[in-house]
TORSETOR-914109 format. One record per residue (C-alpha): residue number from 1; y, x, z; residue in one letter. Coordinates in Angstrom, 1 decimal. Each point is the difference from the previous one (the first is absolute). Layout:
TORSETOR-914109
@n->NUM	y->Y	x->X	z->Z	res->A $
...
END
This chain:
TORSETOR-914109
@n->1	y->91.3	x->107.1	z->78.4	res->M $
@n->2	y->0.6	x->3.6	z->-0.9	res->I $
@n->3	y->2.9	x->1.8	z->1.7	res->L $
@n->4	y->0.7	x->3.6	z->-1.3	res->A $
@n->5	y->2.7	x->2.3	z->1.2	res->Q $
@n->6	y->1.5	x->2.9	z->-1.9	res->Q $
@n->7	y->-1.9	x->3.1	z->0.9	res->H $
@n->8	y->-0.5	x->3.4	z->-1.8	res->P $
@n->9	y->-3.8	x->-0.4	z->0.0	res->L $
@n->10	y->0.1	x->-3.7	z->-1.1	res->L $
@n->11	y->-1.0	x->-0.2	z->-3.7	res->T $
@n->12	y->0.2	x->-2.8	z->-2.5	res->H $
@n->13	y->-3.7	x->0.4	z->-0.7	res->E $
@n->14	y->-0.9	x->-0.6	z->3.7	res->L $
@n->15	y->2.1	x->-3.2	z->0.1	res->V $
@n->16	y->-1.6	x->-1.2	z->-3.2	res->E $
@n->17	y->-3.5	x->0.7	z->1.3	res->K $
@n->18	y->0.7	x->-1.9	z->3.2	res->I $
@n->19	y->1.5	x->-2.9	z->-2.0	res->T $
@n->20	y->-3.1	x->-0.2	z->-2.2	res->C $
@n->21	y->-2.4	x->0.0	z->2.9	res->L $
@n->22	y->2.0	x->-2.8	z->1.8	res->V $
@n->23	y->0.0	x->-2.1	z->-3.2	res->E $
@n->24	y->-3.8	x->0.5	z->-0.4	res->Q $
@n->25	y->-0.6	x->-1.5	z->3.5	res->H $
@n->26	y->2.8	x->-2.4	z->0.6	res->G $
@n->27	y->3.5	x->-1.1	z->-1.0	res->D $
@n->28	y->3.0	x->2.3	z->0.2	res->L $
@n->29	y->3.0	x->-2.0	z->1.3	res->V $
@n->30	y->2.5	x->2.8	z->0.1	res->L $
@n->31	y->0.4	x->3.7	z->-1.0	res->R $
@n->32	y->3.1	x->1.4	z->1.6	res->D $
@n->33	y->0.7	x->3.6	z->-1.0	res->L $
@n->34	y->3.6	x->0.1	z->0.9	res->D $
@n->35	y->0.0	x->-1.4	z->3.5	res->G $
@n->36	y->2.5	x->-2.8	z->-0.7	res->D $
@n->37	y->-2.2	x->-3.1	z->-0.2	res->A $
@n->38	y->0.5	x->-2.8	z->2.6	res->A $
@n->39	y->-3.5	x->0.1	z->1.6	res->L $
@n->40	y->0.4	x->-3.2	z->1.9	res->D $
@n->41	y->-0.1	x->-1.9	z->-3.2	res->Q $
@n->42	y->-3.6	x->0.9	z->-0.7	res->F $
@n->43	y->-3.3	x->-0.9	z->1.7	res->E $
@n->44	y->-2.5	x->2.7	z->-0.8	res->P $
@n->45	y->-3.3	x->0.4	z->1.9	res->D $
@n->46	y->0.3	x->3.8	z->0.0	res->V $
@n->47	y->2.8	x->2.6	z->-0.4	res->A $
@n->48	y->-1.0	x->3.3	z->-1.6	res->L $
@n->49	y->2.6	x->2.7	z->1.0	res->V $
@n->50	y->0.0	x->3.1	z->-2.1	res->V $
@n->51	y->1.8	x->3.0	z->1.5	res->G $
@n->52	y->-0.1	x->1.5	z->3.5	res->G $
@n->53	y->0.5	x->-1.1	z->3.5	res->D $
@n->54	y->3.7	x->-0.5	z->-0.6	res->G $
@n->55	y->-0.9	x->-2.4	z->-2.8	res->S $
@n->56	y->-2.1	x->-2.0	z->2.5	res->M $
@n->57	y->2.8	x->-0.1	z->2.5	res->L $
@n->58	y->2.4	x->-1.3	z->-2.7	res->R $
@n->59	y->-2.5	x->-2.6	z->-1.2	res->A $
@n->60	y->-0.5	x->-1.3	z->3.6	res->A $
@n->61	y->3.8	x->-0.4	z->0.5	res->R $
@n->62	y->0.4	x->-1.6	z->-3.4	res->R $
@n->63	y->-2.7	x->-2.6	z->0.7	res->M $
@n->64	y->1.8	x->-1.1	z->3.1	res->G $
@n->65	y->-1.4	x->-3.1	z->1.5	res->D $
@n->66	y->-2.4	x->-0.5	z->-2.8	res->R $
@n->67	y->-2.4	x->2.9	z->0.6	res->Q $
@n->68	y->-3.2	x->0.1	z->-2.2	res->V $
@n->69	y->-2.9	x->2.4	z->0.3	res->P $
@n->70	y->1.0	x->3.4	z->-1.4	res->A $
@n->71	y->-2.1	x->2.8	z->-1.4	res->L $
@n->72	y->1.7	x->3.4	z->-0.4	res->G $
@n->73	y->-0.9	x->2.3	z->-2.9	res->I $
@n->74	y->1.2	x->3.5	z->1.0	res->N $
@n->75	y->1.9	x->2.2	z->-2.4	res->V $
@n->76	y->2.0	x->1.5	z->2.9	res->G $
@n->77	y->-0.8	x->2.7	z->2.5	res->K $
@n->78	y->-1.6	x->-1.2	z->3.2	res->L $
@n->79	y->-1.0	x->-3.6	z->-0.6	res->G $
@n->80	y->-0.6	x->-1.5	z->3.5	res->F $
@n->81	y->0.7	x->-3.5	z->-1.4	res->L $
@n->82	y->-0.5	x->0.7	z->-3.7	res->A $
@n->83	y->-3.5	x->1.3	z->0.5	res->D $
@n->84	y->-1.7	x->-0.7	z->-3.3	res->I $
@n->85	y->0.0	x->2.9	z->-2.4	res->Q $
@n->86	y->0.5	x->-0.7	z->-3.8	res->P $
@n->87	y->-3.6	x->1.2	z->-0.8	res->D $
@n->88	y->-1.4	x->-2.7	z->2.3	res->E $
@n->89	y->1.6	x->-3.0	z->-1.6	res->I $
@n->90	y->-2.8	x->-0.8	z->-2.5	res->D $
@n->91	y->-2.3	x->-0.7	z->3.0	res->V $
@n->92	y->2.5	x->-1.3	z->2.6	res->V $
@n->93	y->2.0	x->-2.5	z->-2.0	res->L $
@n->94	y->-2.9	x->-2.2	z->-1.1	res->P $
@n->95	y->-1.2	x->-0.1	z->3.6	res->D $
@n->96	y->3.5	x->-1.0	z->1.2	res->V $
@n->97	y->0.4	x->-2.6	z->-2.7	res->M $
@n->98	y->-3.4	x->-1.5	z->1.0	res->A $
@n->99	y->1.0	x->-0.1	z->3.7	res->G $
@n->100	y->-2.4	x->2.8	z->1.0	res->R $
@n->101	y->2.5	x->1.6	z->2.4	res->C $
@n->102	y->1.6	x->-0.5	z->3.4	res->H $
@n->103	y->3.6	x->-1.0	z->0.7	res->V $
@n->104	y->1.4	x->1.4	z->3.3	res->I $
@n->105	y->3.3	x->-1.4	z->1.4	res->N $
@n->106	y->2.5	x->2.5	z->1.3	res->H $
@n->107	y->3.0	x->-0.4	z->2.2	res->L $
@n->108	y->3.5	x->-0.1	z->-1.6	res->M $
@n->109	y->3.3	x->-0.1	z->1.8	res->F $
@n->110	y->3.4	x->-1.5	z->-0.4	res->Q $
@n->111	y->2.9	x->2.4	z->0.6	res->C $
@n->112	y->3.3	x->-1.7	z->0.9	res->Q $
@n->113	y->3.4	x->1.7	z->0.6	res->I $
@n->114	y->2.4	x->-1.8	z->2.3	res->L $
@n->115	y->3.7	x->0.7	z->0.4	res->R $
@n->116	y->1.7	x->-2.0	z->2.8	res->E $
@n->117	y->-3.1	x->-2.3	z->0.1	res->D $
@n->118	y->0.4	x->-0.8	z->-3.7	res->Q $
@n->119	y->-2.7	x->0.9	z->-2.4	res->S $
@n->120	y->1.4	x->2.3	z->-2.7	res->I $
@n->121	y->-3.3	x->1.1	z->-1.7	res->L $
@n->122	y->-3.7	x->-1.0	z->0.0	res->E $
@n->123	y->-2.9	x->1.5	z->-1.8	res->T $
@n->124	y->-3.8	x->0.0	z->0.0	res->L $
@n->125	y->-2.0	x->3.2	z->0.5	res->G $
@n->126	y->-3.5	x->1.3	z->0.2	res->L $
@n->127	y->0.1	x->3.6	z->1.2	res->N $
@n->128	y->2.9	x->0.6	z->2.5	res->E $
@n->129	y->3.6	x->-0.3	z->1.0	res->T $
@n->130	y->1.8	x->3.2	z->1.0	res->A $
@n->131	y->3.4	x->0.8	z->1.3	res->I $
@n->132	y->0.8	x->3.5	z->-1.2	res->L $
@n->133	y->3.2	x->2.0	z->0.6	res->G $
@n->134	y->2.5	x->1.1	z->-2.6	res->G $
@n->135	y->2.7	x->2.7	z->0.0	res->P $
@n->136	y->0.7	x->2.1	z->2.0	res->P $
@n->137	y->-3.8	x->-0.1	z->0.7	res->F $
@n->138	y->0.0	x->0.2	z->3.8	res->R $
@n->139	y->-2.3	x->-1.6	z->2.5	res->L $
@n->140	y->0.8	x->-3.6	z->0.5	res->M $
@n->141	y->-0.7	x->-2.6	z->2.7	res->D $
@n->142	y->-2.1	x->-3.0	z->-1.1	res->V $
@n->143	y->-0.5	x->-2.8	z->2.6	res->E $
@n->144	y->-3.3	x->-2.0	z->-0.2	res->L $
@n->145	y->-0.4	x->-3.5	z->1.3	res->L $
@n->146	y->-3.2	x->-2.0	z->-0.1	res->I $
@n->147	y->0.3	x->-3.8	z->0.6	res->D $
@n->148	y->3.6	x->0.7	z->1.2	res->D $
@n->149	y->-1.3	x->2.4	z->2.7	res->E $
@n->150	y->1.5	x->3.5	z->0.0	res->H $
@n->151	y->-2.7	x->2.6	z->-0.6	res->V $
@n->152	y->1.9	x->3.3	z->-0.4	res->T $
@n->153	y->2.6	x->1.9	z->-1.9	res->I $
@n->154	y->-1.5	x->2.6	z->-2.3	res->Y $
@n->155	y->1.8	x->3.2	z->-0.6	res->R $
@n->156	y->-1.3	x->0.9	z->-3.4	res->C $
@n->157	y->0.5	x->0.4	z->-3.8	res->D $
@n->158	y->-1.2	x->-3.5	z->-0.6	res->G $
@n->159	y->-2.2	x->-2.8	z->1.2	res->L $
@n->160	y->-2.9	x->-1.7	z->-2.0	res->I $
@n->161	y->-1.6	x->-3.4	z->0.6	res->I $
@n->162	y->-3.1	x->-0.1	z->-2.2	res->S $
@n->163	y->-2.7	x->-2.4	z->-0.9	res->T $
@n->164	y->-3.7	x->1.2	z->0.0	res->P $
@n->165	y->0.3	x->0.3	z->-3.8	res->V $
@n->166	y->3.0	x->2.3	z->0.5	res->G $
@n->167	y->-1.7	x->2.0	z->2.7	res->S $
@n->168	y->-1.2	x->2.5	z->-2.6	res->T $
@n->169	y->3.4	x->0.4	z->-1.5	res->A $
@n->170	y->3.3	x->1.1	z->1.7	res->H $
@n->171	y->-1.5	x->-0.8	z->3.4	res->N $
@n->172	y->-2.9	x->2.5	z->-0.5	res->L $
@n->173	y->2.4	x->2.8	z->-1.0	res->S $
@n->174	y->2.0	x->-0.7	z->3.2	res->A $
@n->175	y->-3.1	x->0.5	z->2.1	res->G $
@n->176	y->-0.9	x->-3.7	z->0.4	res->G $
@n->177	y->-3.6	x->-1.3	z->0.2	res->P $
@n->178	y->-2.1	x->-1.4	z->-2.8	res->I $
@n->179	y->-0.6	x->-3.7	z->0.6	res->V $
@n->180	y->-2.6	x->-2.0	z->-1.9	res->R $
@n->181	y->1.8	x->-1.9	z->-2.8	res->K $
@n->182	y->-1.0	x->-3.5	z->1.0	res->N $
@n->183	y->1.0	x->0.1	z->3.7	res->L $
@n->184	y->2.9	x->-2.1	z->1.1	res->N $
@n->185	y->2.2	x->2.7	z->1.6	res->A $
@n->186	y->3.1	x->2.0	z->-0.4	res->F $
@n->187	y->0.3	x->3.8	z->0.6	res->V $
@n->188	y->3.2	x->1.5	z->1.4	res->I $
@n->189	y->0.5	x->3.7	z->-0.7	res->A $
@n->190	y->3.1	x->2.1	z->0.5	res->A $
@n->191	y->0.9	x->2.7	z->-2.6	res->V $
@n->192	y->0.4	x->3.4	z->1.6	res->S $
@n->193	y->0.8	x->-1.3	z->3.5	res->P $
@n->194	y->1.9	x->2.3	z->2.4	res->H $
@n->195	y->-2.2	x->-0.8	z->3.0	res->A $
@n->196	y->-3.6	x->1.3	z->-0.2	res->L $
@n->197	y->-1.2	x->-2.9	z->2.1	res->T $
@n->198	y->0.8	x->-2.5	z->-2.8	res->V $
@n->199	y->-3.2	x->-1.2	z->-1.6	res->R $
@n->200	y->-0.7	x->-2.7	z->-2.6	res->P $
@n->201	y->-0.7	x->-3.6	z->1.3	res->V $
@n->202	y->-2.2	x->-2.7	z->-1.4	res->V $
@n->203	y->0.8	x->-3.6	z->0.9	res->D $
@n->204	y->-1.0	x->-3.5	z->-1.2	res->T $
@n->205	y->1.6	x->-1.4	z->-3.2	res->A $
@n->206	y->0.8	x->-3.2	z->1.9	res->D $
@n->207	y->3.1	x->1.5	z->1.6	res->R $
@n->208	y->3.6	x->0.4	z->-1.3	res->T $
@n->209	y->1.2	x->3.6	z->-0.4	res->Y $
@n->210	y->3.6	x->1.0	z->0.0	res->E $
@n->211	y->1.7	x->3.3	z->-0.8	res->M $
@n->212	y->3.6	x->1.0	z->0.7	res->R $
@n->213	y->1.8	x->3.2	z->-0.9	res->A $
@n->214	y->3.4	x->-1.0	z->1.3	res->S $
@n->215	y->1.3	x->3.3	z->1.5	res->N $
@n->216	y->-0.9	x->2.3	z->-2.9	res->S $
@n->217	y->2.7	x->2.2	z->-1.5	res->S $
@n->218	y->-2.0	x->0.0	z->-3.2	res->Q $
@n->219	y->-0.4	x->-2.7	z->-2.6	res->A $
@n->220	y->-3.5	x->-1.3	z->0.7	res->P $
@n->221	y->-1.9	x->-1.6	z->-2.8	res->H $
@n->222	y->-2.7	x->-2.7	z->0.0	res->V $
@n->223	y->-3.0	x->0.9	z->-2.2	res->V $
@n->224	y->-2.7	x->-2.6	z->-0.9	res->V $
@n->225	y->-3.1	x->1.3	z->-1.7	res->D $
@n->226	y->1.7	x->3.1	z->-1.1	res->G $
@n->227	y->3.1	x->-1.8	z->-1.4	res->V $
@n->228	y->3.4	x->0.2	z->1.6	res->E $
@n->229	y->1.2	x->-3.5	z->0.5	res->I $
@n->230	y->3.1	x->0.3	z->2.2	res->H $
@n->231	y->2.4	x->2.3	z->1.8	res->Q $
@n->232	y->0.5	x->-1.1	z->3.5	res->L $
@n->233	y->3.3	x->-0.6	z->1.7	res->A $
@n->234	y->0.6	x->0.2	z->3.7	res->S $
@n->235	y->-1.8	x->-2.8	z->2.0	res->Q $
@n->236	y->-2.2	x->-1.0	z->-3.0	res->D $
@n->237	y->-3.4	x->-1.1	z->1.1	res->R $
@n->238	y->-3.3	x->0.5	z->-2.0	res->V $
@n->239	y->-2.6	x->-2.7	z->0.8	res->I $
@n->240	y->-3.6	x->0.3	z->-1.0	res->I $
@n->241	y->-2.4	x->-2.9	z->0.2	res->R $
@n->242	y->-3.4	x->-0.9	z->-1.5	res->R $
@n->243	y->0.5	x->-1.7	z->-3.3	res->A $
@n->244	y->-1.7	x->-3.3	z->-1.0	res->R $
@n->245	y->-1.6	x->1.3	z->-3.2	res->P $
@n->246	y->-2.8	x->2.6	z->0.2	res->Q $
@n->247	y->-0.7	x->2.7	z->-2.6	res->F $
@n->248	y->-3.4	x->-0.7	z->-1.5	res->Q $
@n->249	y->-1.7	x->3.2	z->-1.1	res->L $
@n->250	y->-3.2	x->-0.1	z->-2.1	res->I $
@n->251	y->-2.7	x->2.3	z->1.3	res->E $
@n->252	y->-3.0	x->0.8	z->-2.3	res->V $
@n->253	y->-3.4	x->1.4	z->0.7	res->A $
@n->254	y->0.1	x->3.7	z->0.7	res->G $
@n->255	y->3.7	x->0.1	z->1.0	res->H $
@n->256	y->-0.2	x->-0.6	z->3.7	res->G $
@n->257	y->2.7	x->0.8	z->2.6	res->Y $
@n->258	y->-1.5	x->3.3	z->1.3	res->Y $
@n->259	y->-0.9	x->1.2	z->-3.5	res->R $
@n->260	y->3.6	x->-0.4	z->-0.9	res->T $
@n->261	y->1.2	x->1.9	z->3.1	res->L $
@n->262	y->-2.6	x->2.7	z->-0.6	res->R $
@n->263	y->0.9	x->0.6	z->-3.6	res->E $
@n->264	y->3.8	x->-0.5	z->0.1	res->K $
@n->265	y->0.5	x->2.1	z->3.2	res->L $
@n->266	y->-2.4	x->2.7	z->-0.9	res->G $
@n->267	y->-2.2	x->-0.4	z->3.0	res->W $
@n->268	y->-2.5	x->2.9	z->-0.4	res->A $
@n->269	y->-2.9	x->-1.3	z->2.2	res->G $
@n->270	y->-2.3	x->2.6	z->1.4	res->R $
@n->271	y->1.5	x->3.4	z->0.4	res->M $
@n->272	y->-1.7	x->2.8	z->-2.0	res->Q $
@n->273	y->-0.3	x->3.5	z->1.4	res->S $
@n->274	y->-0.2	x->3.1	z->-2.1	res->N $
@n->275	y->-1.2	x->2.1	z->3.0	res->R $
@n->276	y->-3.5	x->1.3	z->-0.5	res->A $
@n->277	y->-2.5	x->-1.1	z->2.6	res->C $
@n->278	y->-1.2	x->2.8	z->2.3	res->S $
END
């Protein structure tokens, strides 16, 4: 199955090249270039996602409860999830089609919004759920509960609950930790907290997380994987739980976890000094 998203760097020639390679080594059951196919009607062994990390996030949500191993071919910018470069596909794709790769399961979450104890929206996610403020863009109060236990009320610009996969996304820019992608944990990070003592928290994925922004004078929004899904009303509750499906990411030889971090985050390694030795 080939899933390609519109992208300025995605060319017709690249899609055709991938198509030909797949057909040389297996059967192509679907080629979706518009993002409108009902993926739950197909049973592929592998999903090839051509685009960037956003394309991988959309593919994960679209697959829903029927996740299949996914390989990301990067024509975007960073490429934490879509880690294979177009010039590598001649070598990588035959190995993947022959099963010479590893499939690593990653935590997904279910985000549910409750209003007066009635569910008004549910969606699957892979990176994070965030409550972010709207106009007039003042600090807001976001209460956090874990397993119905009050934790604290954050005075901040927003609050993020992230999976390990999402720990290198919005969570990282908010000062949160990098968490290995296949750990079963959630990261809680406040965006620009007013109190200097507020620090990110890592907790198990087996708990239920709840966020409330009931006393805000703003119009808070719920954002899942970078997409605004709802504007909160007073007393709305945002519930985050571990989802039943897991995102299945294909990892090929030479593309290990720390190599990805080193290259994508620009870790320099040993410091070089220009100072002459005396």
